[in-house]
Each structure stands twice: as structure tokens, then as C-alpha cells.
N, CA, C and O of each residue as an XYZ file, in Angstrom:
548
protein
N     -31.950    -54.725      8.799
C     -33.505    -54.895      7.926
C     -32.393    -54.909      5.854
O     -31.657    -54.257      5.113
N     -33.019    -55.980      5.989
C     -33.479    -55.669      4.007
C     -33.433    -54.647      3.232
O     -34.267    -53.742      3.252
N     -32.161    -54.722      2.256
C     -32.843    -53.487      1.698
C     -34.010    -52.861      0.837
O     -34.405    -51.708      0.664
N     -34.413    -54.149      0.351
C     -35.485    -53.911      0.098
C     -36.688    -53.720      0.455
O     -37.636    -53.286     -0.200
N     -36.583    -54.272      2.195
C     -37.180    -53.883      2.716
C     -37.663    -52.621      3.447
O     -38.732    -52.328      3.981
N     -36.218    -51.826      3.242
C     -36.573    -50.197      3.702
C     -36.928    -49.623      2.672
O     -37.534    -48.574      2.896
N     -36.737    -50.005      1.134
C     -36.527    -48.950      0.195
C     -38.654    -49.146      0.252
O     -39.544    -48.479     -0.275
N     -38.670    -50.028      0.899
C     -39.937    -50.132      0.616
C     -41.141    -49.315      1.549
O     -42.150    -48.693      1.215
N     -40.636    -49.575      2.640
C     -41.081    -48.056      3.900
C     -40.014    -47.063      3.333
O     -39.595    -46.890      4.477
N     -39.430    -46.484      2.796
C     -39.504    -45.139      2.863
C     -40.473    -44.599      1.688
O     -41.270    -43.671      1.556
N     -40.172    -45.258      1.205
C     -41.346    -45.380     -0.353
C     -42.725    -44.902      0.125
O     -43.216    -43.944     -0.472
N     -43.726    -45.735      1.620
C     -44.210    -46.197      1.601
C     -44.225    -44.119      2.423
O     -44.677    -43.098      1.905
N     -43.887    -44.213      3.083
C     -43.624    -42.196      4.399
C     -43.091    -41.715      2.924
O     -42.102    -41.028      3.180
N     -43.263    -41.746      1.584
C     -42.689    -40.362      1.433
C     -41.138    -39.991      0.863
O     -41.128    -39.471     -0.253
N     -39.797    -40.210      1.532
C     -39.157    -40.145      1.432
C     -38.070    -41.033      1.152
O     -38.224    -42.131      0.618
N     -36.857    -40.508      1.549
C     -35.733    -41.202      0.604
C     -34.601    -42.001      1.318
O     -34.325    -41.479      2.398
N     -33.658    -43.421      0.960
C     -33.252    -44.397      1.318
C     -32.001    -43.449      1.373
O     -31.455    -43.020      0.357
N     -31.785    -43.297      2.053
C     -29.413    -42.953      1.847
C     -28.789    -43.034      2.837
O     -28.751    -42.569      3.976
N     -28.099    -43.985      1.958
C     -26.830    -44.114      2.699
C     -25.980    -43.668      2.674
O     -25.253    -43.385      1.722
N     -25.773    -43.326      4.887
C     -24.865    -41.791      5.951
C     -23.336    -42.924      5.857
O     -22.212    -42.484      5.617
N     -23.543    -43.910      6.023
C     -21.863    -44.300      6.361
C     -21.511    -45.556      5.238
O     -21.501    -46.662      5.777
N     -21.241    -45.561      3.864
C     -21.505    -46.490      3.145
C     -19.595    -47.151      3.483
O     -19.126    -47.875      2.605
N     -18.594    -46.784      4.878
C     -17.174    -47.995      5.066
C     -17.564    -48.396      6.117
O     -16.678    -48.402      6.972
N     -18.937    -48.893      6.581
C     -18.650    -49.060      8.342
C     -19.937    -50.556      7.492
O     -21.002    -50.481      6.880
N     -18.995    -51.785      7.953
C     -20.373    -53.312      7.414
C     -20.902    -53.868      9.191
O     -20.368    -54.149     10.265
N     -22.516    -53.760      8.477
C     -22.810    -53.643      7.146
C     -23.378    -52.377      7.127
O     -23.767    -51.890      8.188
N     -23.549    -51.405      5.459
C     -22.971    -49.806      5.524
C     -24.610    -49.531      6.055
O     -25.556    -50.233      5.697
N     -24.696    -48.515      6.858
C     -25.646    -47.332      7.986
C     -26.385    -46.608      6.802
O     -25.791    -45.956      5.942
N     -28.070    -46.836      6.862
C     -28.596    -45.848      6.191
C     -29.512    -45.838      6.957
O     -29.690    -46.677      7.840
N     -30.595    -44.369      6.594
C     -31.164    -43.842      7.349
C     -32.192    -42.996      5.864
O     -31.946    -42.344      4.849
N     -33.877    -43.765      6.890
C     -34.833    -43.010      6.208
C     -35.156    -41.479      6.610
O     -35.560    -41.034      7.684
N     -34.739    -40.578      4.970
C     -34.682    -39.300      5.103
C     -34.821    -38.451      4.198
O     -33.908    -38.483      3.374
N     -35.761    -37.546      3.981
C     -34.759    -36.470      2.838
C     -34.180    -35.816      2.337
O     -33.805    -34.744      2.812
N     -33.779    -36.431      0.668
C     -32.466    -36.207      0.293
C     -32.071    -35.003      0.131
O     -30.859    -34.800      0.068
N     -32.950    -33.968      0.030
C     -32.988    -32.845     -0.551
C     -32.553    -31.658      0.609
O     -31.796    -30.696      0.480
N     -33.284    -32.088      1.706
C     -32.728    -31.478      3.041
C     -31.528    -31.543      3.213
O     -30.701    -30.654      3.415
N     -31.373    -33.300      3.078
C     -29.786    -33.778      3.291
C     -28.811    -32.818      3.082
O     -28.232    -32.243      4.003
N     -28.531    -32.548      1.455
C     -27.738    -32.200      0.424
C     -27.516    -30.507      0.774
O     -26.539    -29.846      0.422
N     -29.003    -29.877      1.766
C     -28.759    -28.528      1.783
C     -28.308    -28.679      3.379
O     -27.543    -27.804      3.786
N     -28.578    -29.360      3.998
C     -27.695    -29.490      5.162
C     -26.095    -29.371      5.524
O     -25.505    -28.608      6.290
N     -25.588    -30.513      4.600
C     -24.404    -30.739      4.063
C     -24.004    -29.331      3.220
O     -22.819    -29.132      2.950
N     -24.486    -28.881      3.032
C     -24.291    -27.322      1.818
C     -23.569    -26.386      2.314
O     -22.600    -25.792      1.841
N     -24.349    -26.246      3.764
C     -25.276    -24.977      4.787
C     -23.441    -25.346      5.943
O     -22.748    -24.505      6.515
N     -23.293    -26.452      5.887
C     -22.022    -27.387      6.717
C     -21.152    -26.523      6.694
O     -20.856    -25.564      7.407
N     -20.523    -27.270      5.191
C     -18.971    -27.425      4.181
C     -19.396    -25.540      3.607
O     -19.263    -25.204      2.430
N     -19.836    -24.667      4.591
C     -19.898    -23.072      3.780
C     -19.626    -22.672      5.020
O     -18.777    -21.825      4.740
N     -19.727    -22.637      6.459
C     -19.618    -22.456      7.785
C     -18.303    -22.030      7.782
O     -17.951    -20.966      8.292
N     -17.519    -22.849      7.200
C     -16.489    -23.431      7.543
C     -15.027    -22.637      7.146
O     -13.970    -22.776      7.761
N     -15.250    -21.782      5.975
C     -15.036    -20.684      5.688
C     -14.238    -19.530      5.980
O     -14.070    -18.904      4.933
N     -13.447    -18.757      7.348
C     -13.420    -17.673      7.870
C     -13.508    -16.611      6.617
O     -12.771    -16.611      5.630
N     -14.804    -15.526      6.953
C     -14.271    -14.600      6.274
C     -13.299    -13.634      6.564
O     -13.232    -13.392      7.769
N     -12.089    -12.650      5.465
C     -10.936    -11.844      5.727
C     -11.385    -10.274      5.935
O     -11.508     -9.463      5.018
N     -11.603    -10.015      7.340
C     -11.358     -8.208      6.826
C     -10.299     -7.125      6.748
O      -9.313     -6.905      7.452
N     -10.762     -6.555      5.756
C      -9.453     -5.471      5.696
C      -9.925     -4.360      6.865
O     -10.971     -3.713      6.897
N      -9.007     -4.357      7.642
C      -9.075     -3.485      8.449
C      -8.033     -2.171      8.121
O      -7.009     -2.095      7.440
N      -8.608     -1.412      8.740
C      -7.934      0.854      7.822
C      -7.072      0.863      8.962
O      -7.356      0.469     10.093
N      -5.764      1.451      8.476
C      -4.563      1.829      9.302
C      -4.660      3.543      8.479
O      -4.761      3.700      7.262
N      -4.599      4.638      9.484
C      -4.589      6.186      8.461
C      -3.399      6.888      9.006
O      -3.020      6.545     10.126
N      -2.863      7.663      8.481
C      -0.822      7.442      9.220
C      -1.103      9.007      8.383
O      -2.008      9.133      7.559
N      -0.227     10.049      8.736
C       0.514     10.932      7.896
C       1.895     10.926      7.856
O       2.584     10.348      8.697
N       2.220     11.390      7.150
C       3.984     11.655      6.152
C       4.832     11.739      7.223
O       5.748     10.924      7.331
N       4.567     13.082      8.475
C       4.698     13.745      9.655
C       4.615     13.240     10.743
O       4.681     13.901     11.778
N       4.374     11.353     10.689
C       3.577     11.054     11.953
C       4.566     10.414     12.975
O       5.124      9.348     12.712
N       4.827     11.249     14.443
C       5.196     11.166     15.272
C       5.369      9.660     15.857
O       4.438      8.855     15.815
N       6.801      9.310     16.475
C       7.723      7.525     16.600
C       6.995      7.408     17.615
O       7.266      6.231     17.853
N       6.268      7.699     18.422
C       5.606      7.096     19.515
C       3.756      6.980     19.233
O       2.939      6.475     20.003
N       3.468      7.676     17.780
C       2.253      7.463     17.028
C       2.020      6.565     16.423
O       0.915      6.022     16.395
N       3.875      5.902     15.263
C       3.684      4.804     13.900
C       3.655      4.049     14.889
O       2.779      3.254     14.549
N       4.310      3.446     16.784
C       4.561      2.550     17.420
C       3.162      1.930     17.705
O       2.869      0.734     17.709
N       2.420      2.926     17.924
C       0.726      2.415     18.608
C       0.138      1.790     17.306
O      -0.358      0.663     17.294
N       0.254      2.868     15.842
C      -0.376      2.336     15.089
C      -0.178      1.220     14.147
O      -0.984      0.853     13.293
N       1.627      0.445     14.535
C       1.658     -0.750     14.221
C       1.733     -1.960     15.326
O       1.931     -3.173     15.249
N       1.457     -0.952     16.489
C       0.433     -2.805     17.390
C      -0.570     -2.876     17.184
O      -1.022     -4.019     17.106
N      -1.589     -1.611     16.956
C      -3.160     -1.869     16.027
C      -2.832     -3.125     14.387
O      -3.322     -4.245     14.242
N      -2.515     -2.882     14.066
C      -1.558     -3.677     12.598
C      -1.025     -4.934     12.898
O      -0.972     -5.818     12.044
N      -0.549     -5.114     14.261
C      -0.173     -6.177     14.548
C      -0.896     -6.988     15.216
O      -0.543     -8.165     15.293
N      -2.597     -6.337     16.132
C      -3.744     -7.298     16.404
C      -4.451     -7.614     15.040
O      -5.037     -8.693     14.959
N      -4.446     -6.707     13.885
C      -5.682     -7.121     13.069
C      -5.131     -8.349     12.670
O      -6.001     -9.212     12.557
N      -3.859     -8.779     12.387
C      -3.132     -9.639     11.488
C      -2.445    -10.831     12.635
O      -1.413    -11.410     12.299
N      -2.827    -11.014     13.435
C      -3.165    -12.070     14.552
C      -3.963    -12.349     14.483
O      -3.987    -13.569     14.652
N      -4.988    -11.905     14.280
C      -7.185    -11.912     14.130
C      -7.135    -12.967     12.784
O      -7.733    -14.042     12.727
N      -6.668    -12.653     12.209
C      -6.685    -12.823     10.471
C      -7.144    -12.005      9.462
O      -7.289    -12.738      8.484
N      -7.391    -11.087      9.233
C      -7.446     -9.699      8.985
C      -6.284     -9.436      8.281
O      -5.244     -9.975      8.658
N      -6.285     -8.449      6.996
C      -5.847     -8.190      6.575
C      -6.249     -6.150      7.147
O      -7.300     -5.604      7.481
N      -4.655     -5.565      6.984
C      -4.661     -4.194      7.397
C      -4.552     -3.543      6.093
O      -4.004     -4.124      5.157
N      -5.056     -2.338      5.976
C      -5.102     -1.173      4.759
C      -4.584      0.212      5.259
O      -5.156      1.100      5.892
N      -2.886      0.071      4.603
C      -2.100      0.861      5.396
C      -2.539      2.554      4.354
O      -2.222      2.817      3.194
N      -3.208      3.255      5.183
C      -3.348      5.035      4.270
C      -2.705      5.975      5.300
O      -2.808      6.362      6.463
N      -1.947      6.116      4.130
C      -1.145      7.931      4.252
C      -1.606      9.228      2.927
O      -1.401      9.364      1.721
N      -2.248      9.913      3.906
C      -2.722     11.128      3.797
C      -2.137     11.976      3.429
O      -1.092     11.885      4.073
N      -2.020     13.168      2.526
C      -1.228     14.278      1.771
C      -2.275     14.889      2.065
O      -3.447     14.544      1.911
N      -1.460     16.622      2.871
C      -1.746     17.969      3.027
C      -1.817     18.596      1.817
O      -0.648     18.683      1.439
N      -2.422     19.006      1.128
C      -1.772     20.064      0.473
C      -0.369     19.851     -0.932
O      -0.273     19.494     -2.106
N       0.597     20.420      0.353
C       1.567     20.058     -1.072
C       2.387     19.484     -0.309
O       3.561     19.786     -0.524
N       2.078     18.311      1.023
C       2.927     17.642      1.371
C       3.380     16.398     -0.237
O       4.477     16.051     -0.675
N       2.199     16.117     -0.615
C       2.337     15.197     -1.863
C       3.829     15.187     -2.711
O       4.312     14.126     -3.105
N       4.680     16.884     -3.000
C       5.209     16.738     -3.234
C       7.025     16.207     -2.677
O       8.213     16.170     -2.997
N       6.479     16.036     -2.117
C       7.487     15.422     -0.935
C       7.079     14.208     -0.466
O       7.268     14.120      0.747
N       6.563     13.181     -0.988
C       5.741     11.716     -1.360
C       7.381     10.391     -0.607
O       7.189      9.228     -0.253
N       8.798     11.132     -0.589
C       9.686     10.639     -0.056
C       9.384      9.578      1.265
O       9.412      8.392      1.593
N       9.046     11.088      1.803
C       9.140     11.015      3.051
C       7.513      9.885      3.539
O       7.428      8.881      4.246
N       6.938     10.315      3.115
C       5.805      8.973      3.341
C       6.771      7.512      2.234
O       6.697      6.394      2.744
N       7.167      7.558      1.555
C       7.730      5.795      1.470
C       8.671      5.546      2.155
O       9.357      4.566      1.863
N       9.133      6.675      3.730
C       9.887      6.003      4.249
C       9.241      5.375      5.591
O       9.521      4.326      6.172
N       8.171      6.486      5.923
C       7.577      5.506      6.546
C       6.562      4.095      6.129
O       5.557      3.650      6.683
N       7.163      3.734      5.162
C       6.460      2.671      4.484
C       7.001      1.708      4.612
O       6.426      0.678      4.964
N       8.307      1.788      4.349
C       9.350      0.985      4.422
C       9.712      0.639      5.730
O      10.325     -0.424      5.821
N       9.417      1.482      7.151
C       9.699      1.309      7.680
C       8.222      0.518      8.537
O       8.292     -0.096      9.602
N       7.777      0.601      8.251
C       6.322     -1.017      8.175
C       7.195     -2.061      7.988
O       7.908     -2.684      8.774
N       6.972     -2.155      6.555
C       7.195     -2.907      6.062
C       8.232     -3.936      6.417
O       8.340     -5.040      5.884
N       9.273     -3.256      7.754
C      10.277     -3.937      8.059
C      10.713     -4.165      8.838
O      11.895     -4.452      9.027
N       9.327     -4.056      9.955
C       8.803     -3.966     10.853
C       8.223     -4.946     10.889
O       8.290     -5.784     11.787
N       7.378     -5.004      9.644
C       5.784     -6.789      9.411
C       6.552     -7.895      8.629
O       6.012     -8.962      8.336
N       8.130     -7.519      8.233
C       8.745     -8.480      7.298
C       8.318    -10.264      7.595
O       7.863    -11.022      6.738
N       8.557    -10.542      8.740
C       8.512    -12.114      9.576
C       6.578    -12.246      9.428
O       6.008    -13.248      8.997
N       5.715    -10.683     10.014
C       4.642    -12.197     10.238
C       3.935    -11.675      8.839
O       2.807    -12.154      8.727
N       4.225    -11.021      8.007
C       2.972    -10.009      6.821
C       3.235    -10.365      5.335
O       4.278    -10.133      4.723
N       2.072    -10.990      4.836
C       2.665    -11.265      3.123
C       1.542     -9.205      2.522
O       0.456     -8.673      2.756
N       2.505     -8.972      1.921
C       2.139     -7.449      0.667
C       1.452     -8.144     -0.098
O       1.819     -8.920     -0.981
N      -0.069     -7.729      0.410
C      -0.912     -7.993     -0.908
C      -0.670     -7.246     -2.259
O      -0.291     -7.680     -3.347
N      -1.176     -5.362     -1.649
C      -0.799     -4.556     -1.913
C       0.549     -3.544     -2.386
O       0.962     -2.612     -1.695
N       0.985     -3.859     -3.402
C       2.414     -2.659     -2.663
C       2.534     -1.763     -2.944
O       2.080     -1.560     -4.070
N       3.192     -0.527     -2.248
C       2.459      0.847     -2.589
C       1.922      1.745     -3.420
O       2.753      2.458     -3.982
N       0.776      1.944     -3.684
C       0.886      2.635     -5.105
C      -0.135      4.671     -4.606
O      -1.139      4.853     -3.917
N       0.583      5.516     -5.203
C      -0.759      6.792     -4.906
C      -0.849      6.766     -5.620
O      -0.168      6.388     -6.573
N      -2.545      7.515     -5.375
C      -3.316      7.306     -5.840
C      -4.246      8.788     -4.940
O      -4.927      8.798     -3.914
N      -3.769     10.117     -6.115
C      -4.362     11.180     -5.840
C      -3.526     12.240     -4.389
O      -2.575     12.985     -4.623
N      -3.850     12.150     -3.641
C      -3.522     12.358     -2.267
C      -3.335     11.626     -0.966
O      -3.266     11.961      0.216
N      -3.264     10.195     -1.818
C      -3.678      8.752     -1.055
C      -2.244      7.812     -1.354
O      -1.979      7.482     -2.510
N      -1.518      7.493     -0.415
C      -1.066      6.496     -0.533
C      -1.567      5.165      0.060
O      -1.738      4.984      1.266
N      -1.823      4.090     -1.076
C      -1.890      3.473      0.288
C      -1.238      2.019     -0.132
O      -0.627      2.033     -1.201
N      -1.308      0.434      0.765
C      -0.048     -0.524      1.358
C      -1.256     -1.799      1.852
O      -1.848     -1.776      2.931
N      -1.384     -2.591      1.058
C      -2.418     -3.605      2.148
C      -1.309     -4.618      2.995
O      -0.167     -4.324      2.644
N      -1.324     -5.439      3.747
C      -0.889     -6.246      4.575
C      -1.814     -7.491      4.207
O      -2.855     -7.346      3.567
N      -1.319     -8.817      4.693
C      -1.765     -9.986      4.955
C      -1.232    -11.086      6.067
O      -0.183    -11.731      6.097
N      -1.998    -11.062      6.680
C      -1.520    -12.476      7.991
C      -0.935    -13.431      6.952
O      -1.576    -13.864      5.994
N       0.047    -13.655      7.163
C       1.026    -15.005      7.006
C       0.424    -16.401      7.097
O       1.144    -17.393      6.982
């Protein structure tokens, strides 16, 4: 169809003549509402980004070996799904005096996930909690 005829037809219908495939020979155009087209394109691009959730695992400084392995298996699942894992160590009473015990547990977790995870936030003590955030590589 001739370009002038197509523009005239689009104006009669109160729509716009939108070039859909400029690389084709001849270029492909469509009669449509351009505002609606731009909105649909922006929606299409925004849905591609994956939301990253932060999953939390709580541990204690005197955690049993089997329990720690179970928690690390959960962390591994979170990382495989593309989520971040926040490890929170809760200290009760005077346990905070022996924060080195908790640090050993965190070091063990870091050694386990050194190949599969990045440290998003290093070990940080806030009150009676020690936290660390791991993200997938």
C-alpha cells in the first residue's frame, strides 16, 4: 500500500501508522494506537527482570553438626533458585561474650559456599545478633 494512502486511512480511523518491522523489505507498518503500543512494549520489558527474594535462616552458636548440615542444605536450595540467603545467628543471655564460637560457625558456612555463592554482606554484629548475606554467583 502506498504510504500516503496508509497515513490517510489511519487518520480517518483516529489511529497512528506505526512502523513495526523497519528492517524488512518493504518496511512493515500497522495502523494502531501508538500510546497503547508503547505501554505494551514497556510491560513486556519490565516482566523479564526476575525478583530476588532474601530468605532467612536462623542458627545458634551451639548448633549441632547435623542441624548445621540441614540448614546448609536449605541455603543451597535458596541459592539454586536465585534467591539471597540471610544467615542470622541469635545469641541468648551471655553467649554474646563468646562471639568467636558464632564466628567459627559462619566461617564453616563460608567455606562450604565459597564456590557457589558471593558474600553480599560480610559478618556483622548488631546487638545480640550476628548476620551475613550470601547471594548466588
